[in-house]
GULUMLO-58121 format. One record per residue: x, y, z of N, C-alpha, C, O in turn. Coordinates in steps of 0.2 Angstrom, whole numbers, padded with zeros to 4 digits, always signed. Atoms other than C-alpha are relative to their C-alpha. Example, Ala and Ser with C-alpha at 12.3 -4.5 7.8 and 13.67 -1.06 7.14 Angstrom:
+0004-0006+0000+0062-0022+0039+0004+0006+0000+0009+0005+0003/-0004-0006-0001+0068-0005+0036-0004+0005+0003-0001+0011+0004/
This chain:
+0004+0001+0007+0109-0071-0096+0000+0007-0002+0002+0011+0001/+0001-0006+0002+0103-0056-0108-0007+0003-0003-0009+0002-0009/+0006-0001+0004+0088-0049-0111-0001+0004-0003-0001+0009-0001/+0001-0004+0003+0084-0042-0126-0006+0005+0002-0011+0003+0003/+0004-0004+0000+0075-0024-0125-0002+0002-0007+0002+0004-0011/-0001-0002+0008+0068-0020-0143-0003+0006+0001-0009+0007+0004/+0002-0009+0001+0067+0000-0145-0002+0001-0007+0003+0002-0011/+0004-0002+0008+0057+0003-0161+0004+0007-0001+0005+0012+0003/-0001-0008+0003+0062+0018-0172-0002+0006+0004-0009+0006+0004/+0005-0007-0003+0056+0035-0164-0005+0000-0005-0004-0004-0010/+0005-0004+0006+0041+0044-0174+0003+0004-0004+0001+0007-0009/-0004-0007+0004+0056+0056-0177+0005-0004-0006+0007-0001-0011/-0006+0002+0006+0069+0043-0188-0003-0001-0005-0009-0002-0006/+0001+0001+0007+0070+0042-0205-0001-0007-0001+0000-0011+0003/+0000+0009+0000+0065+0024-0213-0005-0004+0002-0011-0001+0003/+0007+0005-0002+0054+0010-0210-0001+0002+0007+0004+0004+0009/+0003+0000-0006+0046+0012-0194+0000-0006+0004+0000-0005+0010/+0000+0007-0002+0045-0006-0192+0007-0003+0002+0008-0009+0005/-0006+0003-0001+0064-0008-0191+0001+0002+0010-0003+0005+0014/-0001+0001-0007+0072-0010-0174+0006+0000+0002+0010-0003-0001/-0008+0000-0003+0087-0005-0164-0001-0003+0007-0004+0000+0012/+0000+0002-0006+0091-0017-0151+0003+0002+0006+0009+0004+0005/-0002-0001-0005+0094-0012-0133+0002-0009+0004-0001-0014+0003/+0001+0005-0007+0099-0025-0118+0002+0003+0006+0006+0007+0009/-0003-0002-0008+0098-0026-0101+0004-0008+0001+0002-0013+0001/-0004+0006-0003+0111-0038-0095+0001-0002+0006-0002+0001+0011/-0002+0001-0006+0117-0048-0082+0003+0006+0005+0003+0007+0011/-0004-0004-0003+0128-0034-0079-0005+0004+0004-0006+0003+0010/+0005-0005-0001+0114-0022-0077-0005-0003+0007-0006+0000+0012/+0005+0002-0008+0104-0033-0065+0005+0000+0005+0003-0001+0011/-0005+0001-0007+0120-0035-0054+0000+0003+0003-0001+0003+0009/+0000-0007-0003+0121-0017-0053-0006+0001+0005-0006+0003+0011/+0005-0003-0003+0104-0015-0049+0001-0003+0010+0001+0000+0015/+0001+0003-0007+0105-0030-0035+0005+0002+0004+0005+0002+0011/-0007-0003-0007+0121-0024-0027-0003+0006+0002-0003+0005+0009/+0004-0007-0003+0112-0007-0024-0003-0002+0005-0003+0002+0010/+0005+0004-0004+0100-0018-0013+0003-0005+0005+0002-0005+0011/-0002+0005-0004+0109-0032-0008+0007+0001+0004+0007+0000+0010/-0006-0004-0004+0125-0025-0003+0004-0007+0001+0006-0009-0005/-0007+0005-0003+0138-0040+0006-0006-0007+0000-0004-0013+0001/+0004+0006-0002+0120-0051+0008-0007+0004+0003-0008+0010+0004/+0007-0002-0003+0102-0052+0013-0001-0004+0006-0003-0009+0007/-0003+0000-0007+0106-0051+0031-0008-0004+0003-0008-0009+0005/+0006+0003-0002+0086-0054+0036-0002-0007-0003-0005-0011+0002/+0001+0007+0002+0083-0070+0025+0005-0003+0002+0003-0007+0006/-0004+0006-0003+0099-0079+0029-0001+0000+0006-0002-0006+0009/+0002+0002-0006+0095-0077+0045-0006-0003+0003-0006-0006+0008/+0005+0003-0001+0079-0081+0045-0004-0007-0002-0007-0011+0002/+0003+0006+0003+0075-0094+0032+0005-0003-0002+0010-0001-0004/-0004+0006+0001+0082-0111+0030+0003+0000-0007-0001+0000-0012/-0003-0002+0008+0095-0110+0016-0004-0005-0005-0005-0003-0011/+0002+0005+0005+0086-0125+0008-0008-0001+0000-0010-0006-0002/+0005-0001+0000+0070-0119+0010-0004+0002-0008-0002+0006-0012/+0004-0001+0006+0058-0119-0006-0007+0005+0003-0010+0003+0008/+0007-0002+0000+0042-0106-0009-0003+0001-0005+0001+0002-0010/+0003-0003+0006+0030-0101-0021-0003+0007+0002-0004+0009+0008/+0004-0007+0000+0022-0084-0024-0002+0004-0004+0001+0003-0010/+0002-0002+0005+0013-0073-0033+0000+0009+0000+0000+0013+0005/+0001-0009-0002+0013-0055-0038-0006+0004-0002-0009+0002-0008/+0008-0001+0000-0002-0045-0037-0001+0008-0001+0002+0012+0003/+0001-0006+0000-0007-0028-0043-0006+0002+0004-0010-0002+0005/+0006-0002-0002-0019-0017-0033-0004+0006-0003-0008+0009+0000/+0004-0005+0004-0026-0006-0046-0001-0002-0008+0003-0005-0011/-0001+0000+0007-0032-0006-0064+0006+0003-0003+0008+0008-0002/-0009-0004+0004-0015-0004-0075-0001-0003-0007-0004-0008-0010/-0004+0004+0006-0006-0008-0090+0006-0002+0003+0010+0002+0007/-0006+0004-0003+0007-0021-0085+0005+0001-0006+0003+0002-0012/-0005-0001+0003+0024-0018-0091+0007-0002+0005+0008-0001+0011/-0007+0002-0002+0043-0025-0086+0000-0008+0003+0005-0010+0006/+0000+0006-0003+0037-0042-0081+0005-0006-0002+0007-0011+0002/-0006+0004+0001+0051-0050-0091+0006+0003+0002+0011+0000+0002/-0005-0002-0003+0063-0039-0083+0001-0003+0007+0006-0005+0010/+0000+0004-0008+0058-0044-0065+0002-0007-0002+0007-0009+0001/-0002+0007+0002+0059-0062-0073+0010+0000+0000+0014-0005+0002/-0008+0001+0000+0078-0058-0076+0004+0000+0007+0009-0003+0008/-0003+0000-0008+0081-0053-0057-0002-0006+0004+0001-0007+0009/+0002+0007-0003+0074-0068-0052+0006-0007-0005+0011-0011-0003/-0006+0003+0003+0084-0077-0064+0007-0002+0004+0009-0007+0006/-0007-0003-0002+0099-0069-0060-0001-0003+0008+0003-0008+0008/+0001+0005-0007+0096-0077-0040+0000-0005+0000+0003-0008+0004/+0002+0008+0001+0089-0094-0047-0007-0002+0003-0010-0007+0006/+0009+0001-0001+0072-0091-0045-0004+0000-0006-0001-0001-0011/+0004+0001+0007+0059-0092-0058-0007+0003+0001-0011+0000+0005/+0005-0002+0003+0045-0080-0064-0004-0001-0005-0003+0002-0010/+0004+0001+0007+0031-0085-0075-0007+0005+0000-0011+0005+0004/+0006-0006+0001+0020-0070-0081-0005-0002-0001-0005-0007-0005/+0007+0002+0001+0002-0072-0082-0004+0004-0006-0009+0003-0010/+0002-0007+0005-0001-0056-0093+0005+0001-0003+0010-0002-0002/-0003-0003+0006+0008-0049-0106+0002+0008+0000-0002+0012+0004/-0002-0007+0001+0017-0031-0110-0006+0002-0003-0008+0000-0008/+0005-0003+0005+0003-0019-0114-0009-0003+0001-0014-0001-0002/+0007+0003-0002-0011-0029-0106-0003+0005+0006+0000+0007+0011/+0003-0003-0005-0024-0019-0098-0003-0006+0007-0006-0012+0006/+0002+0004-0004-0028-0027-0081-0004+0001+0006-0002+0006+0009/+0004-0002-0008-0040-0027-0065+0004-0002+0005+0009-0007+0004/-0003+0002-0007-0034-0028-0047+0002-0009-0001-0001-0012-0005/-0002+0007+0000-0025-0046-0045+0005-0003-0003+0008+0001-0007/-0006+0002+0002-0012-0058-0049+0003+0001-0008-0001-0001-0013/-0004-0001+0006+0000-0054-0064+0006-0005-0001+0008-0006-0006/-0007+0005+0000+0014-0067-0061+0000-0005+0006-0004-0004+0011/-0001+0006-0005+0020-0083-0052+0006-0001+0002+0009-0003-0003/-0007+0000-0001+0036-0084-0044+0000-0008+0006-0003-0009+0011/-0003+0004-0004+0044-0099-0037+0008-0004+0000+0012-0003-0004/-0008+0000+0000+0061-0105-0031+0003+0000+0008-0001+0001+0013/-0001-0002-0008+0074-0104-0016-0003+0005+0003-0004+0010+0000/+0005-0005-0004+0063-0095-0003+0005+0007+0000+0004+0012-0001/-0005-0007-0001+0079-0083+0001+0003+0003-0007+0005+0009-0007/+0000-0004+0008+0081-0079-0019-0005+0003-0001-0004+0009-0003/+0007-0002+0002+0063-0076-0021-0002+0008+0006-0003+0014+0004/+0000-0008-0005+0062-0062-0005+0006+0005-0001+0006+0011+0001/-0007-0003+0001+0081-0057-0010-0003+0007-0006-0002+0013-0006/+0000-0005+0005+0074-0051-0026-0007+0002-0002-0009+0002-0008/+0008-0002-0001+0057-0046-0022-0001+0007-0002-0004+0009-0007/+0000-0006+0000+0061-0028-0019+0002+0004-0007-0002+0008-0010/-0002-0002+0007+0069-0024-0036-0003-0002-0006-0003+0001-0011/+0006+0002+0004+0057-0034-0046-0005+0004+0001-0005+0008-0004/+0004-0002-0001+0042-0027-0039+0002+0009-0002-0002+0012-0006/-0002-0008+0002+0051-0007-0040+0000+0001-0009-0001+0006-0012/+0000+0000+0007+0054-0012-0059-0008+0000-0003-0010+0005-0006/+0007-0002+0005+0036-0016-0064-0004+0004+0004-0009+0006+0001/+0003-0004+0001+0029-0005-0054+0003+0008-0004-0002+0011-0006/-0004-0005+0003+0039+0009-0062-0002+0001-0007-0004+0006-0010/-0001+0001+0008+0038+0002-0080-0009+0002+0000-0012+0007-0002/+0008+0000-0002+0017-0001-0075-0002+0007-0002-0005+0009-0007/+0002-0006+0000+0016+0016-0070+0000+0004-0005-0004+0009-0005/-0003-0005+0006+0024+0025-0086-0008-0004-0005-0013+0000-0006/+0005+0002+0004+0012+0012-0097-0008+0001+0002-0013+0000-0002/+0008-0003-0004-0004+0017-0086-0001+0006-0001-0006+0007-0004/+0002-0008+0001-0002+0037-0087+0000+0000-0009-0002+0004-0013/+0001-0001+0007+0001+0033-0106-0006-0002-0002-0010+0002-0004/+0007+0001+0004-0013+0025-0110-0005+0003+0003-0011+0001+0001/+0004-0005-0003-0023+0037-0101-0001+0006-0006-0006+0009-0009/+0001-0004+0005-0018+0049-0113-0002-0001-0005-0006+0003-0008/+0001+0002+0005-0018+0040-0128-0008-0001-0001-0011+0000-0006/+0007+0000+0001-0037+0037-0123-0002+0006+0000-0006+0007-0004/+0001-0005+0000-0039+0054-0120+0000+0003-0006-0004+0008-0006/+0001-0003+0009-0037+0059-0139-0001-0006-0005+0000-0006-0011/+0003+0004+0006-0044+0045-0147-0006+0002-0004-0011+0005-0002/+0004-0002+0003-0053+0048-0159+0003+0006-0006-0001+0006-0011/-0001-0008+0002-0043+0066-0165+0006-0003-0005+0006+0001-0009/-0006+0002+0003-0028+0056-0174+0007+0002+0002+0011+0001-0002/-0005-0003-0003-0016+0063-0163+0006-0005+0002+0004-0011+0004/-0005+0006-0002+0000+0053-0159+0002+0004+0008+0004+0010+0009/-0003-0002-0008+0005+0055-0140+0007-0002+0001+0007-0008+0000/-0008+0000-0001+0025+0056-0137+0001+0001+0006-0003+0003+0010/-0004+0000-0005+0036+0054-0125+0006+0007+0001+0006+0012-0003/-0005-0004+0002+0052+0065-0122+0008-0002+0005+0007-0006+0009/-0005+0004-0004+0070+0062-0115+0000+0001+0007+0005-0001+0011/+0001+0000-0008+0065+0066-0097-0001-0006+0003-0006-0008+0005/-0002+0007-0002+0070+0049-0093+0003-0001+0006+0007+0003+0008/-0006+0002-0006+0078+0041-0077+0004-0002-0003+0004-0007-0006/-0007+0003+0002+0096+0039-0080+0001-0008+0000-0002-0011+0004/-0003+0007+0001+0102+0021-0085-0008-0004-0002-0008-0010-0003/+0005+0005+0001+0084+0016-0088-0005+0002-0005-0011+0000-0006/+0003-0002+0007+0078+0025-0104-0003-0005-0003-0009-0004-0004/+0004+0003+0006+0074+0012-0115-0003-0005+0003-0006-0009-0001/+0003+0005-0004+0066+0002-0102-0006+0004-0001-0011+0002-0003/+0006-0006-0001+0054+0018-0100-0004+0002-0005-0010+0003-0006/+0005-0001+0007+0052+0021-0118-0003-0005-0002-0008-0005-0006/+0004+0006+0000+0047+0004-0119-0007+0000+0004-0012-0004+0003/+0005+0000-0003+0035+0007-0107-0006+0006-0003-0012+0005-0003/+0005-0005+0004+0027+0022-0116-0003-0003-0005-0009-0002-0007/+0004+0003+0006+0024+0011-0130-0005-0005+0002-0011-0006+0000/+0004+0008-0004+0017-0005-0120-0007+0005+0001-0013+0003-0001/+0007-0004-0002+0004+0010-0115-0004+0004-0007-0009+0007-0007/+0002-0003+0007+0002+0014-0133+0002+0008-0004-0001+0011-0008/-0002-0007+0003+0011+0030-0135+0006-0001-0004+0008-0006-0005/-0006-0001+0006+0026+0033-0147+0006+0004+0002+0005+0009+0005/-0006-0004-0001+0044+0039-0144+0001+0005-0002-0002+0006-0008/-0001-0007+0005+0049+0055-0150+0008-0002-0001+0009-0008-0003/-0007+0003+0000+0070+0054-0150+0004-0005+0006+0006-0004+0012/-0003+0006-0005+0077+0039-0143+0006+0005+0005+0006+0005+0011/-0005-0002-0003+0092+0050-0139+0002+0007-0004+0000+0009-0010/-0004-0005+0003+0103+0066-0144+0001-0002-0009+0001+0002-0013/-0002+0000+0006+0108+0056-0159-0003-0002-0006+0001-0004-0011/+0004+0003+0005+0093+0051-0170-0004+0005-0003-0008+0003-0008/+0004-0004+0003+0085+0066-0174+0002+0009+0003+0006+0010+0008/-0002-0007-0003+0087+0086-0172-0005+0005+0001-0008+0008-0003/+0006-0006-0002+0077+0098-0162+0003+0005+0003+0006+0005+0009/-0004-0006-0002+0084+0115-0161-0005+0004+0004-0009+0007+0002/+0004-0003-0004+0077+0122-0145+0003+0007+0001+0009+0009-0001/-0002-0006-0003+0077+0140-0138+0008+0002+0002+0010+0008+0001/-0007+0000-0002+0095+0138-0131+0004+0002-0005+0008+0007-0006/-0003-0001+0005+0101+0134-0148-0001+0006-0004+0003+0009-0007/+0001-0005+0004+0093+0148-0156+0003+0006+0001+0004+0010-0003/-0004-0007-0002+0101+0161-0144+0007+0000-0002+0010+0005-0003/-0008-0001+0001+0119+0155-0149+0001+0000-0009+0007+0000-0012/-0001+0002+0009+0114+0151-0170-0001+0011-0001-0001+0016+0002/+0001-0007+0000+0113+0168-0179-0007-0001-0003-0008+0005-0005/+0006-0001+0004+0095+0163-0187-0004-0006+0001+0000-0011+0003/+0004+0006+0000+0082+0150-0186+0002-0002-0008+0003-0008-0009/+0000+0003+0006+0084+0149-0205+0008-0003-0001+0008-0009-0004/-0007+0002-0002+0104+0147-0203+0000-0007+0005+0004-0011+0004/+0000+0005-0004+0101+0134-0189-0001-0006-0003+0002-0012-0003/+0005+0007+0003+0089+0123-0201+0007+0000-0005+0010-0005-0004/-0004+0003+0006+0102+0125-0216+0006-0004+0004+0007-0009+0001/-0004+0004-0002+0116+0118-0204-0002-0006+0003+0002-0010+0005/+0002+0005-0003+0105+0105-0196-0001-0005-0007+0000-0011-0008/+0000+0005+0006+0103+0099-0214+0005-0005+0001+0003-0011+0002/-0006+0003+0002+0119+0092-0216+0001-0006+0005+0006-0009+0004/+0000+0005-0003+0117+0080-0203-0004-0006-0003-0004-0011+0001/+0005+0003+0004+0105+0070-0214-0007-0003+0004-0011-0007+0002/+0004+0001-0005+0093+0069-0200-0006+0004+0000-0005+0010+0000/+0007-0004+0002+0074+0075-0201+0002+0005+0007+0005+0002+0011/-0001-0004-0004+0075+0093-0191-0005+0004+0003-0009+0007-0001/+0006-0003-0002+0062+0101-0179+0003+0005+0005+0007+0005+0009/-0003-0007-0003+0063+0119-0172-0004+0001+0005-0010-0001+0003/+0005-0002-0006+0054+0124-0156-0001+0008-0002+0003+0012-0003/+0001-0006+0001+0046+0139-0159-0006+0002+0007-0009-0002+0011/+0003-0004-0006+0037+0151-0144-0005+0005-0003-0010+0006+0001/+0004-0003+0002+0027+0162-0156+0000-0002-0008+0003-0005-0011/+0002+0001+0007+0020+0162-0173+0005+0002-0006+0007+0000-0012/-0006-0002+0005+0033+0173-0180+0005-0006-0001+0008-0008-0007/-0005+0006+0001+0045+0158-0177-0002-0005-0004+0003-0008-0007/+0004+0005+0006+0032+0145-0186+0003+0005-0004+0009+0004-0005/+0000-0001+0008+0032+0156-0202+0009+0001-0001+0011+0000-0007/-0007-0001+0003+0053+0158-0201+0003-0007-0001+0006-0009-0006/-0002+0008+0000+0055+0138-0197-0004-0002-0007+0000-0004-0012/+0002+0004+0007+0043+0134-0212+0004+0002-0005+0005-0002-0010/-0003-0003+0004+0052+0146-0223+0006-0003-0002+0009-0003-0007/-0006+0002-0002+0068+0138-0217+0000-0009-0003+0005-0013-0005/+0002+0007+0003+0060+0120-0222+0002-0005+0007+0006-0009+0006/+0000+0002-0006+0060+0114-0204-0005-0009-0003-0009-0009-0008/+0003+0005+0003+0053+0097-0206-0008-0002+0007-0013-0005+0006/+0004-0002-0006+0043+0099-0188+0001+0005+0003+0007+0006+0005/+0000-0005-0005+0038+0111-0179-0004+0000+0007-0010+0001+0007/+0002+0001-0005+0037+0110-0160-0003+0006+0004+0000+0011+0005/+0004-0008-0001+0024+0124-0154+0000-0002+0008-0004-0006+0011/-0002-0001-0008+0032+0128-0135-0007+0004+0005-0008+0010+0004/+0004-0003-0005+0017+0131-0121-0004+0006-0006-0001+0012-0005/+0003-0003+0004+0005+0139-0135-0005-0001+0003-0006-0007+0004/+0007-0001+0000-0014+0143-0130-0004-0006-0007-0001-0008-0012/+0002+0004+0007-0027+0131-0141+0000+0005-0006+0001+0003-0012/+0000-0004+0005-0030+0148-0151+0007+0000-0005+0008+0000-0011/-0005+0000+0002-0013+0149-0153+0005-0005-0005+0009-0005-0010/-0002+0005+0006-0010+0132-0159-0003-0001-0007+0000-0003-0012/+0003+0000+0007-0025+0133-0171+0003+0005-0006+0003+0003-0012/-0002-0006+0003-0017+0150-0179+0008-0004-0002+0009-0003-0008/-0005+0003+0002+0000+0139-0180-0002-0006-0005+0002-0008-0010/+0001+0007+0006-0007+0124-0189-0003+0003-0006-0002+0000-0012/+0000-0004+0007-0015+0136-0202+0005+0001-0002+0006-0002-0007/-0004-0003+0003-0001+0144-0205+0005-0005-0002+0008-0004-0008/-0003+0006+0003+0009+0128-0207-0001-0003-0006+0003-0004-0010/+0003+0003+0004-0003+0121-0217+0004-0006-0005+0007-0006-0010/-0003+0007+0001+0003+0104-0220+0006-0001-0002+0008-0006-0005/-0008+0002+0004+0021+0107-0226+0004-0002+0007+0009-0006+0005/-0003+0005-0005+0027+0101-0208-0004-0001+0004-0010+0001+0005/+0004+0005-0007+0021+0091-0192+0002+0003+0003+0007+0006+0004/+0001-0007-0006+0016+0101-0179-0001-0003+0008-0007-0006+0010/+0000+0004-0007+0019+0094-0160-0001+0007+0006+0003+0012+0006/+0005-0004-0007+0009+0103-0145+0009-0003+0005+0012-0008+0004/-0002+0001-0007+0021+0103-0129+0000+0007+0005-0002+0013+0004/+0002-0006-0005+0021+0112-0114-0006+0001+0004-0010+0004+0001/+0005-0002-0006+0008+0113-0099-0006-0005-0004-0011-0002-0006/+0002+0002+0002+0001+0098-0107-0004-0005+0007+0000-0007+0011/+0004+0005-0006-0012+0087-0093-0005-0004-0003-0007-0003-0009/+0006+0004+0004-0025+0074-0096-0006+0006-0001-0008+0006-0006/+0006-0003-0001-0038+0087-0092-0001+0005-0006-0006+0008-0008/+0000-0006+0006-0032+0098-0107+0002-0003-0006+0001-0001-0012/-0001+0004+0005-0026+0085-0119-0003+0000-0006+0000+0001-0011/+0005+0001+0005-0040+0083-0129-0003+0007-0003-0006+0008-0008/+0002-0007+0002-0045+0102-0130+0009+0000-0006+0008+0000-0012/-0006+0000+0006-0025+0102-0139+0001-0003-0005+0004-0001-0010/+0001+0004+0007-0028+0089-0150-0005+0000-0004-0005-0004-0009/+0003-0003+0003-0041+0095-0156-0002+0006-0005-0007+0008-0008/-0003-0006+0005-0033+0111-0163+0002+0000-0006+0002+0005-0010/-0002+0003+0006-0027+0100-0177+0007-0001+0000+0010-0004-0005/-0008+0004+0000-0008+0097-0171+0000-0007-0003-0005-0010-0004/+0000+0007+0002-0002+0080-0176+0003-0004+0005+0000-0009+0007/-0002+0003-0006+0008+0076-0161-0001+0005+0006-0001+0011+0005/-0001-0002-0006+0008+0079-0143+0006-0003+0005+0007-0009+0007/-0006+0006-0003+0024+0075-0133-0001+0004+0008-0001+0009+0010/+0002-0001-0007+0019+0074-0114+0007-0003+0005+0008-0008+0008/-0006+0001-0004+0036+0075-0103-0004-0005+0008-0002-0010+0010/+0002+0005-0005+0026+0068-0088+0000-0007-0002+0003-0010+0003/+0001+0007+0001+0024+0051-0094+0006-0003+0002+0006-0009+0003/-0006+0006-0002+0042+0045-0089+0000+0005+0006+0001+0001+0011/-0004-0003-0004+0046+0061-0076-0005+0001+0006-0003+0002+0012/+0005-0001-0005+0030+0062-0066-0004-0007+0000-0009-0006+0004/+0004+0006-0001+0021+0044-0068+0000-0003+0008+0005-0006+0010/+0000+0005-0006+0014+0037-0051+0003-0008-0002+0001-0011-0007/-0001+0007-0001+0022+0020-0048-0005-0005+0001-0007-0003+0007/+0006+0006+0001+0008+0004-0050+0002-0002+0008+0007-0004+0010/-0001+0004-0008+0005-0001-0031-0001-0009-0003-0006-0011-0006/-0003+0007+0001+0012-0020-0033+0002-0003+0006+0004+0000+0011/-0003+0003-0007+0016-0032-0020+0000-0009-0002-0004-0012-0004/-0001+0007-0001+0023-0050-0019-0002-0004+0007-0001-0003+0013/+0005+0004-0006+0013-0063-0009+0003-0006+0001+0004-0007-0005/+0000+0007-0002+0019-0079-0003-0006-0004+0002-0011-0002+0006/+0006+0005-0001+0008-0093-0003+0000-0006+0003-0005-0010+0003/
């Protein structure tokens, strides 16, 4: 089977943001994930459960959460010959309780259990944390962004989970936007020259700035967005005043749920949060045979 994962354009892409770049989770992906866990076979299920046994089960979340990944879990069970029926949709905020039903050959259900739960727990954890950040800045007009700090091989799914939680994807990768960071600037002649060279790509250009002096240089060079790295609220307000609407402003570094609103109230346009994907706690979720 082939599961299409729609990865909408990042906020940093040019063009209509309703356009979609489609990624795919294929049977090859599912197969490689299963192979890691199952190996030569599920020894316990094969030994204990009759080959022709059938079962019904439900997937239960143990905390208030934003759900994501049920369709990917369904693909896991489908690969094994079982079936998952979702009871909620991606992006739904749910209370503790069942979110899906599973039925089919008992061996298949138990063999796919851990992979399916890992995926739901990981993706729902990201979606849930993202929603907490989005709620924290509600009413300020600020957009919560993710970063490229994702699990190798799971970027499209993790970025989809961010969207399910109400966040927005930053760059999808190194290919769809220019972000001139401190290490680039250490190797480039100047901010102005770096921006001029980056313009030849035809992509939007963002410059990471640690000081107001760098902000001024980046604005004069014509950057589309300024990444304000690890600045205090007072420094952020000063940067927003200096930019004066000539470019987008993005606060990054040291962002927590405790200070996100204070950062948003400085007037920045975006706040990027690496923790959405690198530190989101997995949702506690289980499969219960009925």
